DRENDRENZA-40108 format. One record per residue: residue in three letters; y negated, x negated, z of N, C-alpha, C in turn. Coordinates in pm, whole numbers, padded with zeros to 5 digits, always signed. Layout:
REM residues N
ALAYXZYXZYXZ
...
REM end
This chain:
REM residues 399
MET-06440-11998+07596-06509-11922+07523-06650-11991+07494
VAL-06675-11976+07367-06787-12023+07325-06902-11947+07307
ASN-07049-11964+07263-07136-11882+07266-07173-11866+07121
SER-07091-11790+07056-07113-11734+06936-07064-11595+06940
SER-07083-11516+06819-07065-11395+06808-07063-11350+06647
PRO-06976-11232+06597-06962-11233+06443-07115-11206+06376
ALA-07198-11088+06429-07304-11109+06342-07429-11199+06380
VAL-07381-11261+06506-07491-11316+06570-07544-11425+06487
ALA-07418-11515+06425-07471-11634+06387-07549-11635+06243
ALA-07546-11479+06190-07618-11496+06067-07772-11457+06107
HIS-07768-11361+06256-07917-11337+06261-07952-11340+06402
ALA-07924-11426+06464-07970-11431+06586-08089-11553+06587
GLU-08208-11541+06609-08276-11630+06653-08390-11618+06779
GLY-08448-11756+06798-08518-11749+06921-08466-11681+07029
GLU-08546-11580+07098-08486-11553+07199-08352-11484+07192
GLU-08303-11407+07097-08183-11347+07040-08060-11470+07087
ILE-08086-11580+07002-07961-11679+07063-07952-11711+07192
GLU-08059-11726+07267-08086-11738+07421-07980-11639+07493
VAL-08011-11516+07478-07922-11408+07503-07788-11419+07492
LEU-07778-11471+07381-07587-11433+07358-07563-11613+07406
GLU-07633-11723+07396-07569-11843+07456-07535-11811+07588
SER-07628-11741+07693-07572-11713+07807-07479-11623+07864
THR-07425-11564+07769-07321-11450+07781-07169-11496+07770
ASP-07185-11610+07690-07045-11664+07653-06940-11562+07602
VAL-06983-11523+07468-06892-11404+07446-06762-11442+07367
LEU-06764-11432+07230-06627-11479+07162-06599-11563+07073
PRO-06523-11650+07024-06491-11737+06950-06499-11692+06825
VAL-06594-11732+06731-06557-11650+06585-06609-11744+06491
ALA-06546-11719+06338-06609-11810+06228-06684-11681+06152
PRO-06796-11714+06164-06902-11612+06118-06879-11547+05952
GLU-06816-11668+05882-06803-11590+05729-06695-11512+05745
ASP-06615-11501+05839-06507-11435+05848-06512-11289+05873
TYR-06635-11262+05942-06653-11130+06022-06769-11080+05957
ASP-06891-11144+05898-06974-11101+05846-07011-11199+05695
PRO-06920-11176+05615-06952-11265+05464-07034-11248+05406
GLU-07129-11116+05413-07245-11088+05347-07356-11112+05407
ASN-07362-11154+05544-07477-11170+05613-07540-11044+05640
SER-07495-10926+05657-07552-10795+05656-07608-10763+05820
GLY-07566-10845+05903-07585-10801+06056-07492-10698+06101
PHE-07365-10652+06015-07299-10591+06081-07129-10627+06087
ILE-07048-10591+06172-06936-10605+06133-06850-10490+06143
SER-06748-10471+06100-06664-10365+06125-06576-10324+06219
THR-06561-10213+06288-06487-10193+06392-06369-10228+06418
GLU-06301-10257+06288-06155-10268+06271-06145-10444+06292
ARG-06202-10512+06243-06222-10651+06263-06289-10680+06395
PHE-06378-10614+06458-06438-10596+06606-06317-10599+06696
ARG-06226-10497+06669-06108-10471+06740-06020-10586+06758
ASP-06007-10614+06652-05915-10792+06604-05969-10896+06697
LEU-06077-10884+06708-06148-10993+06805-06147-10970+06942
LEU-06146-10855+06983-06140-10828+07102-06001-10880+07148
ALA-05898-10794+07062-05778-10817+07092-05700-10965+07096
ALA-05772-11050+07018-05710-11172+07026-05798-11256+07147
HIS-05911-11218+07174-05990-11303+07296-06013-11217+07407
GLY-05974-11095+07418-05987-11022+07540-05969-11072+07654
SER-05868-11103+07658-05816-11205+07822-05902-11264+07867
GLU-06028-11341+07776-06103-11445+07843-06207-11393+07879
LEU-06249-11248+07875-06356-11147+07897-06356-11098+08038
ASP-06460-11095+08097-06438-11010+08236-06406-10854+08179
PRO-06295-10791+08292-06254-10660+08235-06358-10580+08212
GLN-06465-10556+08293-06573-10448+08271-06649-10483+08116
LYS-06641-10591+08105-06725-10648+07955-06652-10591+07886
LEU-06498-10597+07873-06435-10598+07763-06421-10432+07723
GLU-06412-10355+07859-06425-10190+07840-06549-10140+07786
VAL-06664-10225+07808-06808-10149+07774-06776-10186+07611
LEU-06693-10326+07554-06697-10375+07443-06612-10248+07347
LEU-06495-10262+07397-06415-10147+07343-06447-10012+07314
ALA-06540-09949+07423-06620-09842+07402-06707-09814+07303
LEU-06761-09950+07274-06852-09956+07183-06804-09915+07010
ALA-06694-10020+07022-06610-09978+06887-06546-09852+06860
ASP-06489-09792+06984-06437-09661+06955-06550-09551+06940
GLY-06668-09569+07005-06775-09479+06963-06859-09479+06830
ASN-06841-09589+06748-06884-09584+06624-06817-09516+06493
ALA-06867-09409+06477-06793-09313+06365-06834-09373+06240
ASP-06938-09468+06214-06952-09488+06097-06873-09618+06022
GLY-06795-09698+06126-06705-09760+06086-06747-09918+06091
LYS-06878-09966+06146-06924-10084+06145-07026-10073+06279
ILE-07000-10210+06325-07103-10210+06448-07236-10305+06407
CYS-07338-10270+06476-07479-10343+06449-07496-10467+06565
TYR-07546-10568+06507-07586-10687+06572-07647-10662+06712
GLN-07770-10543+06680-07833-10515+06801-07759-10446+06912
ASP-07664-10358+06859-07559-10289+06982-07497-10421+07058
PHE-07431-10508+06981-07389-10582+07081-07451-10683+07142
VAL-07556-10690+07093-07680-10786+07193-07711-10699+07327
ASN-07730-10567+07307-07768-10471+07418-07651-10506+07507
LEU-07551-10446+07464-07434-10453+07548-07373-10566+07610
VAL-07365-10670+07555-07331-10797+07625-07431-10858+07722
SER-07576-10842+07672-07659-10909+07770-07688-10793+07900
SER-07661-10666+07868-07671-10579+07984-07544-10604+08071
THR-07432-10644+08031-07292-10658+08118-07324-10791+08181
ASP-07371-10877+08136-07384-11016+08151-07483-11024+08241
GLU-07589-11000+08242-07719-10982+08339-07711-10910+08469
LEU-07637-10780+08428-07620-10697+08561-07515-10701+08630
GLU-07397-10770+08605-07276-10807+08659-07229-10660+08707
MET-07247-10549+08624-07225-10421+08645-07103-10366+08744
SER-07152-10269+08809-07056-10230+08929-06972-10130+08802
ASN-06865-10043+08871-06799-09962+08798-06857-09813+08760
LYS-06966-09791+08846-07047-09679+08835-07121-09716+08690
ARG-07180-09830+08670-07262-09842+08557-07167-09861+08432
SER-07029-09949+08438-06967-09969+08326-06898-09818+08294
ASN-06880-09738+08407-06825-09613+08321-06908-09531+08275
SER-07064-09536+08304-07148-09440+08227-07165-09498+08092
PHE-07181-09640+08132-07185-09667+07968-07065-09628+07871
ARG-06949-09638+07903-06852-09592+07821-06853-09449+07794
ARG-06891-09350+07894-06900-09205+07891-07036-09207+07797
ALA-07136-09250+07763-07273-09226+07692-07213-09289+07541
ILE-07145-09411+07560-07090-09465+07395-07002-09343+07323
LEU-06914-09316+07406-06797-09203+07356-06839-09082+07330
GLN-06972-09064+07356-07013-08906+07312-07076-08908+07210
GLY-07041-09001+07130-07092-09032+06960-07237-09013+06921
SER-07281-08884+06966-07428-08896+06920-07532-08952+07035
ARG-07459-08997+07116-07550-09108+07221-07506-09228+07222
GLN-07444-09299+07103-07415-09424+07081-07542-09542+07124
LEU-07525-09640+07184-07605-09731+07182-07681-09813+07033
ARG-07749-09738+06976-07759-09793+06822-07895-09847+06831
ASN-07966-09870+06695-08098-09925+06687-08200-09819+06718
SER-08187-09701+06675-08286-09585+06693-08326-09578+06838
ALA-08458-09572+06853-08491-09541+06990-08475-09408+07047
LEU-08490-09404+07198-08482-09290+07260-08575-09190+07235
ARG-08703-09248+07231-08820-09181+07176-08809-09102+07051
GLU-08691-09137+06948-08717-09051+06850-08590-08931+06835
GLU-08520-08919+06950-08478-08817+06977-08555-08659+06950
VAL-08506-08572+06912-08558-08448+06857-08485-08326+06907
GLY-08549-08235+06918-08454-08099+06972-08429-08077+07099
LEU-08499-08153+07209-08452-08176+07330-08558-08056+07393
GLY-08489-08032+07516-08557-07913+07595-08679-07963+07705
LEU-08721-07885+07762-08841-07936+07866-08772-08027+07953
SER-08667-08013+08050-08625-08071+08124-08550-08222+08066
ARG-08501-08240+07964-08464-08372+07893-08595-08447+07851
ARG-08680-08366+07804-08806-08450+07771-08851-08513+07872
LEU-08837-08458+07987-08916-08497+08121-08843-08619+08169
VAL-08681-08600+08147-08600-08742+08165-08644-08835+08072
ARG-08676-08846+07948-08716-08934+07851-08818-08969+07883
HIS-08909-08915+07916-09065-08951+08000-09025-09071+08111
VAL-08991-08992+08191-08946-09095+08312-08882-09201+08290
ALA-08802-09212+08175-08737-09322+08166-08821-09446+08106
TYR-08919-09406+08019-09009-09476+07939-09116-09478+08049
GLU-09142-09441+08159-09227-09467+08232-09207-09580+08323
THR-09090-09593+08382-09021-09685+08499-08949-09794+08443
LEU-08864-09773+08317-08739-09877+08254-08802-09979+08190
PRO-08792-10094+08187-08830-10176+08058-08739-10217+07957
ARG-08608-10186+07973-08492-10206+07897-08456-10101+07818
GLU-08433-10080+07675-08418-09973+07618-08266-09928+07645
VAL-08175-09996+07662-08044-10001+07707-08035-09916+07851
ASP-08131-09956+07915-08105-09882+08051-08192-09772+08041
ARG-08274-09713+07958-08340-09602+07936-08257-09536+07873
LYS-08153-09570+07792-08056-09472+07703-07943-09431+07802
TRP-07913-09554+07899-07799-09515+07994-07867-09389+08102
TYR-08002-09425+08157-08032-09336+08232-08042-09193+08180
PHE-08088-09175+08050-08116-09038+07982-07973-08993+07986
ASP-07886-09066+07938-07736-09011+07950-07682-08961+08088
SER-07741-09028+08193-07653-08990+08323-07724-08916+08414
TYR-07859-08901+08377-07944-08814+08500-07898-08656+08465
THR-07881-08613+08595-07849-08474+08578-07933-08366+08684
TYR-08044-08439+08718-08118-08346+08822-08026-08318+08988
CYS-07900-08382+08964-07845-08365+09113-07788-08491+09176
PRO-07881-08527+09282-07965-08423+09350-08116-08457+09286
PRO-08213-08364+09322-08333-08375+09258-08418-08456+09347
PRO-08535-08505+09320-08604-08612+09384-08687-08543+09509
TRP-08582-08518+09592-08626-08428+09704-08719-08506+09815
LEU-08686-08639+09818-08750-08709+09934-08901-08727+09917
MET-08949-08752+09804-09097-08748+09802-09152-08608+09799
LEU-09091-08497+09768-09134-08350+09767-09135-08331+09905
ALA-09043-08320+09990-09014-08324+10114-09142-08377+10197
ILE-09161-08498+10179-09294-08538+10266-09414-08503+10222
THR-09418-08488+10100-09538-08439+10050-09564-08288+10100
ILE-09460-08196+10118-09479-08081+10153-09513-08066+10276
ALA-09422-08160+10370-09458-08173+10487-09601-08220+10539
GLU-09669-08314+10478-09788-08337+10482-09885-08254+10456
VAL-09877-08152+10373-09933-08059+10333-09954-07964+10462
VAL-09816-07889+10490-09802-07815+10627-09892-07863+10745
VAL-09901-07990+10763-09929-08054+10885-10095-08038+10890
PHE-10128-08074+10748-10318-08055+10721-10303-07926+10747
MET-10247-07829+10674-10316-07662+10664-10302-07631+10817
TYR-10188-07670+10919-10205-07612+11039-10342-07696+11125
TYR-10342-07832+11088-10493-07892+11173-10597-07820+11115
GLY-10609-07769+10967-10732-07750+10933-10747-07590+10994
PHE-10645-07522+11025-10677-07405+11078-10731-07393+11232
GLN-10670-07540+11299-10661-07511+11426-10789-07577+11463
LEU-10835-07718+11366-10960-07741+11396-11079-07666+11350
ASN-11073-07586+11229-11147-07529+11172-11227-07597+11103
ARG-11179-07733+11025-11229-07855+10965-11144-07885+10854
TRP-11175-07902+10729-11093-07967+10586-11141-08110+10562
VAL-11280-08132+10595-11331-08271+10538-11346-08332+10686
LEU-11311-08463+10635-11329-08549+10797-11245-08491+10913
GLN-11143-08454+10918-11078-08380+11018-11112-08485+11144
VAL-11100-08597+11133-11087-08709+11193-11210-08699+11300
SER-11302-08665+11265-11408-08643+11338-11411-08517+11436
SER-11310-08480+11441-11315-08351+11545-11227-08423+11700
PRO-11277-08358+11802-11249-08427+11928-11087-08417+11915
TYR-11011-08297+11883-10878-08274+11902-10790-08350+11802
PHE-10851-08418+11699-10786-08462+11606-10673-08580+11637
LEU-10701-08631+11724-10593-08748+11764-10526-08725+11901
LYS-10519-08597+11922-10440-08549+12057-10285-08497+12042
GLY-10266-08487+11913-10131-08435+11889-10053-08538+11896
PRO-09917-08490+11875-09779-08599+11866-09795-08696+11767
LEU-09839-08700+11663-09810-08762+11536-09874-08882+11525
PRO-10036-08884+11551-10110-09010+11505-10086-09131+11586
TYR-10087-09236+11537-10084-09363+11594-10209-09390+11671
HIS-10188-09399+11786-10313-09481+11883-10274-09573+11964
PRO-10366-09697+11989-10322-09808+12043-10296-09807+12211
GLN-10352-09679+12267-10290-09637+12397-10170-09587+12405
LEU-10137-09528+12308-09988-09448+12303-09881-09530+12202
ARG-09912-09673+12198-09814-09722+12124-09681-09747+12159
ALA-09680-09749+12300-09525-09716+12370-09426-09603+12288
GLN-09517-09506+12252-09451-09386+12160-09397-09433+12042
ALA-09277-09474+12030-09211-09553+11903-09249-09466+11798
TRP-09235-09333+11802-09208-09271+11667-09358-09241+11607
ARG-09459-09279+11667-09570-09288+11604-09588-09373+11536
TYR-09513-09469+11511-09536-09569+11420-09487-09544+11271
LEU-09429-09396+11276-09380-09366+11133-09434-09220+11122
SER-09454-09153+11227-09490-09023+11237-09645-08969+11188
TYR-09733-09113+11195-09876-09093+11162-09902-09058+11021
ILE-09784-09074+10938-09810-09030+10774-09802-08889+10768
PHE-09782-08835+10854-09826-08664+10829-09958-08604+10897
MET-10053-08722+10930-10210-08667+10940-10265-08749+10849
HIS-10365-08659+10836-10490-08742+10731-10601-08708+10747
ALA-10681-08780+10739-10842-08782+10799-10931-08658+10751
GLY-10877-08630+10609-10947-08501+10572-10851-08455+10418
ILE-10909-08361+10328-10864-08307+10254-10860-08408+10106
GLU-10984-08509+10137-11017-08627+10043-10907-08724+10040
HIS-10866-08764+10180-10770-08868+10229-10616-08801+10156
LEU-10600-08682+10189-10474-08621+10156-10426-08621+10012
GLY-10564-08592+09930-10553-08530+09777-10520-08658+09715
LEU-10584-08780+09771-10547-08912+09681-10399-08965+09720
ASN-10396-08960+09853-10259-08990+09854-10142-08924+09806
MET-10148-08777+09804-10085-08695+09751-10033-08698+09613
ALA-10154-08727+09537-10149-08745+09400-10065-08870+09325
MET-10107-08966+09416-10036-09116+09388-09908-09087+09433
GLN-09829-09032+09509-09692-09001+09588-09621-08933+09492
LEU-09673-08820+09409-09622-08751+09311-09606-08818+09218
LEU-09708-08848+09143-09726-08918+08989-09622-09044+09024
VAL-09648-09109+09097-09536-09221+09112-09412-09217+09172
GLY-09438-09159+09302-09291-09169+09380-09197-09078+09317
VAL-09216-08978+09277-09110-08871+09251-09056-08947+09113
PRO-09146-08994+08977-09038-09079+08873-08962-09180+08922
LEU-09006-09244+09017-08940-09362+09094-08783-09320+09162
GLU-08814-09185+09225-08715-09163+09299-08615-09087+09178
MET-08631-09030+09085-08562-09010+08979-08476-09107+08924
VAL-08549-09231+08925-08457-09331+08827-08396-09396+08955
HIS-08455-09464+09085-08376-09532+09149-08303-09481+09306
GLY-08318-09333+09292-08278-09279+09409-08322-09262+09513
ALA-08296-09175+09614-08383-09147+09727-08368-09258+09834
LEU-08246-09314+09839-08219-09408+09937-08315-09559+09905
ARG-08332-09558+09801-08410-09705+09770-08541-09679+09770
ILE-08581-09562+09723-08728-09540+09745-08774-09509+09878
GLY-08679-09464+09940-08714-09437+10080-08719-09541+10158
LEU-08625-09639+10140-08629-09773+10201-08771-09860+10155
VAL-08816-09870+10041-08961-09923+10018-09067-09837+10091
TYR-09052-09706+10086-09151-09600+10150-09160-09638+10315
VAL-09042-09662+10353-09030-09640+10493-09081-09801+10558
CYS-09036-09833+10462-09058-10015+10521-09239-10037+10479
GLY-09278-09957+10385-09452-09961+10394-09493-09930+10526
VAL-09463-09785+10545-09503-09742+10634-09514-09800+10763
LEU-09422-09863+10808-09374-09938+10936-09481-10075+10926
ALA-09498-10105+10818-09553-10244+10791-09690-10213+10833
GLY-09732-10106+10756-09868-10084+10772-09920-10040+10908
SER-09857-09937+11014-09908-09934+11119-09866-10063+11240
LEU-09740-10164+11208-09757-10267+11271-09863-10371+11232
ALA-09891-10369+11111-10021-10460+11083-10161-10411+11141
VAL-10171-10300+11177-10283-10215+11201-10280-10286+11353
SER-10165-10281+11437-10160-10306+11574-10168-10479+11612
VAL-10152-10542+11493-10182-10688+11512-10306-10725+11480
THR-10342-10679+11394-10498-10713+11327-10618-10620+11378
ASP-10605-10505+11394-10700-10419+11386-10647-10321+11540
MET-10654-10415+11671-10596-10371+11779-10609-10241+11839
THR-10736-10192+11810-10839-10105+11900-10818-09961+11807
ALA-10813-09959+11671-10806-09842+11602-10643-09781+11601
PRO-10702-09643+11577-10565-09554+11550-10542-09565+11399
VAL-10455-09495+11364-10394-09488+11242-10335-09356+11192
VAL-10394-09317+11064-10335-09148+11031-10343-09204+10854
GLY-10248-09112+10789-10241-09118+10656-10087-09194+10587
SER-10070-09172+10478-09926-09209+10446-09961-09320+10345
SER-10077-09380+10336-10138-09507+10272-10035-09587+10248
GLY-09954-09627+10367-09889-09749+10381-09754-09743+10272
GLY-09692-09623+10298-09600-09611+10219-09604-09575+10057
VAL-09731-09499+10065-09777-09492+09905-09798-09623+09832
TYR-09890-09700+09894-09911-09820+09844-09803-09922+09813
ALA-09720-09901+09896-09569-09983+09891-09550-09950+09747
LEU-09521-09814+09711-09446-09789+09609-09527-09786+09471
VAL-09662-09753+09474-09728-09814+09391-09782-09952+09316
SER-09815-10015+09431-09790-10161+09393-09693-10257+09350
ALA-09564-10176+09397-09403-10236+09319-09407-10173+09198
HIS-09453-10058+09176-09429-10000+09019-09538-10098+08947
LEU-09668-10096+09003-09757-10186+08907-09713-10303+08848
ALA-09671-10365+08988-09609-10538+08963-09477-10535+08859
ASN-09404-10427+08867-09261-10412+08767-09359-10412+08638
VAL-09436-10314+08626-09484-10285+08497-09549-10442+08438
VAL-09622-10528+08498-09685-10639+08485-09568-10752+08438
MET-09490-10746+08523-09380-10837+08508-09274-10815+08358
ASN-09286-10704+08339-09195-10644+08201-09291-10606+08122
TRP-09425-10653+08102-09513-10553+08004-09470-10553+07866
SER-09409-10643+07805-09366-10629+07660-09270-10526+07633
GLY-09159-10514+07749-09061-10416+07765-09099-10264+07792
MET-09226-10268+07860-09250-10132+07904-09331-10053+07791
LYS-09270-09914+07774-09312-09853+07629-09389-09745+07679
CYS-09392-09721+07793-09537-09596+07835-09642-09590+07732
GLN-09667-09465+07713-09815-09467+07631-09911-09510+07712
PHE-10033-09569+07628-10142-09588+07698-10155-09652+07852
LYS-10022-09741+07832-10005-09809+07959-10140-09908+08034
LEU-10191-09949+07933-10337-10034+07986-10416-09938+08051
PHE-10442-09833+08009-10547-09734+08068-10493-09678+08196
ARG-10357-09637+08163-10281-09567+08292-10286-09657+08424
MET-10266-09797+08384-10273-09884+08485-10387-09919+08537
ALA-10530-09914+08446-10627-09914+08513-10655-09814+08611
MET-10637-09679+08572-10667-09584+08650-10592-09569+08765
ALA-10472-09602+08766-10396-09637+08922-10494-09712+08978
LEU-10522-09835+08924-10595-09939+09022-10746-09874+09071
VAL-10789-09804+08970-10922-09745+09022-10881-09646+09134
CYS-10784-09555+09118-10742-09458+09240-10742-09523+09370
MET-10623-09631+09368-10615-09715+09487-10710-09779+09537
SER-10823-09829+09450-10953-09883+09500-11035-09780+09593
VAL-11059-09674+09486-11132-09570+09550-11085-09501+09704
GLU-10950-09468+09694-10895-09474+09830-10908-09577+09930
PHE-10896-09688+09904-10925-09819+09992-11054-09837+10048
GLY-11164-09835+09932-11277-09795+09987-11345-09709+10098
ARG-11287-09573+10065-11292-09491+10137-11250-09517+10297
ALA-11131-09575+10286-11088-09603+10420-11155-09707+10477
VAL-11205-09823+10410-11288-09947+10480-11443-09845+10498
TRP-11487-09786+10428-11608-09704+10483-11579-09641+10624
LEU-11498-09561+10599-11461-09465+10755-11425-09538+10863
ARG-11371-09678+10828-11344-09758+10944-11477-09799+11040
PHE-11557-09871+10933-11699-09910+10977-11807-09807+11012
TYR-11788-09673+10954-11855-09556+10994-11886-09540+11151
PRO-11992-09517+11180-12025-09495+11357-11922-09397+11381
PRO-11841-09398+11493-11736-09292+11511-11829-09167+11552
ALA-11743-09052+11566-11816-08921+11627-11800-08930+11786
PHE-11701-08986+11818-11672-08996+11979-11623-09129+12008
PRO-11734-09191+12014-11733-09349+12097-11679-09352+12224
PRO-11570-09446+12255-11582-09586+12204-11473-09602+12091
CYS-11387-09457+12066-11278-09495+12000-11331-09473+11839
PRO-11238-09578+11780-11291-09626+11631-11252-09532+11553
ASN-11280-09538+11415-11215-09437+11336-11087-09503+11298
PRO-10995-09441+11209-10865-09480+11173-10904-09618+11063
SER-10790-09736+11098-10809-09855+11021-10754-09839+10889
PHE-10816-09915+10822-10752-09938+10669-10634-10069+10624
VAL-10607-10100+10753-10517-10243+10726-10385-10161+10700
ALA-10364-10059+10728-10225-09981+10674-10212-10010+10550
HIS-10318-10014+10464-10308-10021+10304-10246-10159+10239
LEU-10317-10237+10344-10270-10390+10305-10158-10400+10344
GLY-10091-10326+10452-09947-10397+10487-09854-10320+10382
GLY-09882-10200+10316-09820-10154+10234-09795-10237+10102
VAL-09902-10281+10048-09919-10356+09915-09805-10483+09944
ALA-09847-10515+10078-09745-10670+10109-09576-10616+10076
VAL-09556-10512+10128-09421-10464+10085-09391-10460+09969
GLY-09467-10387+09897-09447-10328+09782-09453-10468+09676
LEU-09509-10575+09707-09520-10691+09607-09394-10775+09626
THR-09310-10765+09753-09211-10852+09765-09104-10743+09780
LEU-09037-10672+09880-08921-10606+09889-08927-10492+09768
GLY-09050-10427+09739-09055-10338+09641-09027-10391+09534
VAL-09059-10510+09475-09043-10559+09329-08876-10594+09340
VAL-08823-10616+09425-08699-10672+09409-08606-10559+09375
VAL-08636-10444+09446-08555-10288+09457-08598-10253+09305
LEU-08727-10259+09258-08721-10183+09088-08694-10285+08988
GLN-08669-10400+09023-08628-10501+08946-08470-10443+08906
ASN-08426-10466+09011-08275-10460+09001-08193-10308+08983
TYR-08254-10233+08891-08200-10111+08851-08068-10083+08844
GLU-07992-10015+08908-07860-10000+08918-07764-10122+08966
GLN-07817-10229+09026-07731-10333+09063-07724-10338+09218
ARG-07640-10379+09263-07614-10391+09419-07707-10470+09482
LEU-07791-10422+09542-07881-10481+09604-07852-10594+09732
GLN-07755-10592+09769-07674-10659+09890-07633-10809+09796
GLU-07609-10771+09693-07550-10904+09591-07698-10967+09567
GLN-07832-10967+09576-07920-11009+09544-07995-11087+09623
SER-07982-11242+09608-08066-11329+09716-08182-11300+09746
LEU-08271-11279+09635-08404-11270+09706-08423-11128+09757
PHE-08355-11036+09744-08349-10911+09856-08322-10929+09976
TRP-08240-11032+09990-08190-11056+10143-08312-11168+10197
ILE-08381-11228+10122-08487-11319+10142-08613-11257+10215
PHE-08634-11146+10110-08767-11081+10164-08729-10961+10272
PHE-08613-10935+10297-08569-10842+10377-08587-10895+10520
SER-08523-11023+10529-08540-11121+10638-08648-11143+10677
VAL-08753-11204+10599-08911-11188+10628-08969-11090+10694
TYR-08930-10971+10615-08978-10845+10662-08909-10798+10794
THR-08803-10832+10829-08734-10799+10973-08790-10894+11063
LEU-08818-11007+11035-08902-11125+11111-09018-11056+11161
PHE-09097-10994+11044-09231-10980+11072-09223-10838+11158
ILE-09115-10751+11141-09126-10614+11256-09086-10648+11414
PHE-09005-10766+11415-08958-10823+11569-09102-10881+11612
CYS-09162-10969+11530-09300-11079+11532-09384-10916+11633
GLY-09398-10812+11533-09492-10694+11557-09465-10642+11700
ILE-09322-10612+11720-09274-10582+11849-09318-10628+11964
PHE-09254-10798+11937-09329-10864+12062-09464-10881+12111
TRP-09542-10878+11976-09692-10852+11974-09737-10741+12074
ASN-09684-10653+12024-09743-10506+12105-09677-10502+12246
ILE-09574-10569+12276-09528-10563+12420-09614-10665+12527
PHE-09651-10783+12445-09706-10890+12537-09858-10939+12506
ALA-09885-10883+12363-10016-10987+12320-10156-10886+12393
TYR-10106-10730+12393-10258-10685+12443-10289-10705+12579
SER-10206-10742+12674-10235-10766+12797-10277-10927+12813
LEU-10213-11019+12743-10258-11154+12752-10415-11189+12691
LEU-10405-11125+12591-10559-11098+12507-10619-11031+12568
ASP-10613-10946+12676-10716-10862+12760-10783-10785+12683
VAL-10718-10693+12583-10777-10638+12474-10843-10495+12532
LYS-10966-10464+12535-11013-10347+12564-11013-10241+12486
LEU-10928-10159+12533-10869-10041+12417-10928-09919+12473
PRO-10971-09824+12345-11038-09728+12407-10938-09611+12507
PRO-11015-09537+12554-10938-09445+12616-10843-09338+12536
PRO-10717-09297+12606-10623-09219+12537-10695-09101+12472
PRO-10657-09018+12384-10719-08905+12321-10669-08799+12413
REM end
């Protein structure tokens, strides 16, 4: 195979030539298939080209290209359609799920991968407009946005982020009535006595390294975390699924509590900031890395607002940590969990969000970051077992 295509020779320049040079598509004589340099090729000639050289293509690429030919009712194929499909199949090493979904979307006729942007679709219901909005919020490539729009059915719904948020609200309401306090609940002597928050004296109770996310220092803490969790976490879960987003979230939560146990050894931990900051930082990094492709409205302003919210929440946590505790010698909850979440988001989280609908187990970068994360977890476990006694750390009394 050589690096040329029917309409490419007439119209490919700059980045577009590089895209097709990396795909090794089909050998053609440009003047035979696009003599007028129109940027289009007839579907009949395109099928002839596939019939002559299809054996040289990956079967999944051939299937998608045939679907492109079958789905064009106007009898011609645009250069950009061809670029989108070829670059998508080549870069993504498509799974059968992706290939079949592309084929189904193209064969629907009204949902062909054409030059018109998804944003130009009219007559959509509220639920479909929401799906389109989420696609533009999270995905940098138009071909991915169209595929996601065609394939998403709200089944299953984004249940994970909603379930975690509801559980956090229920726990907060319970303690609010129990303590008769809604702001700065952490100042109550009974706040840390429950089975959920992480406390250094109770670090042998392994579930506390995760369960602390359901406790919050007050309504101001819960409100900021809940807003970021819903506004960022739910759209990400709609696109990437509960398994992937749950992986990033849980890794951020666990990294947060272990980071506290290593760097702020006498402090307790409450709040879901570790998981929330992992998701938000991964999403913001993905937006920055794909800035030109991200078509969400007011993206600079919205990114600035997200950073402001994160800074306000982090500043509140730092202030609270060094504010004189209500019941010394036990300090107020640590802020280091936020930093652990950010570290996970900028490494493991970015890889997960970058590889939309790809097999993560086939991505070497995923395994590198996951191995580093696993090494950190084991080091944190050994630190908690041996370091406190070796360093003779003076811990506050148990709650």
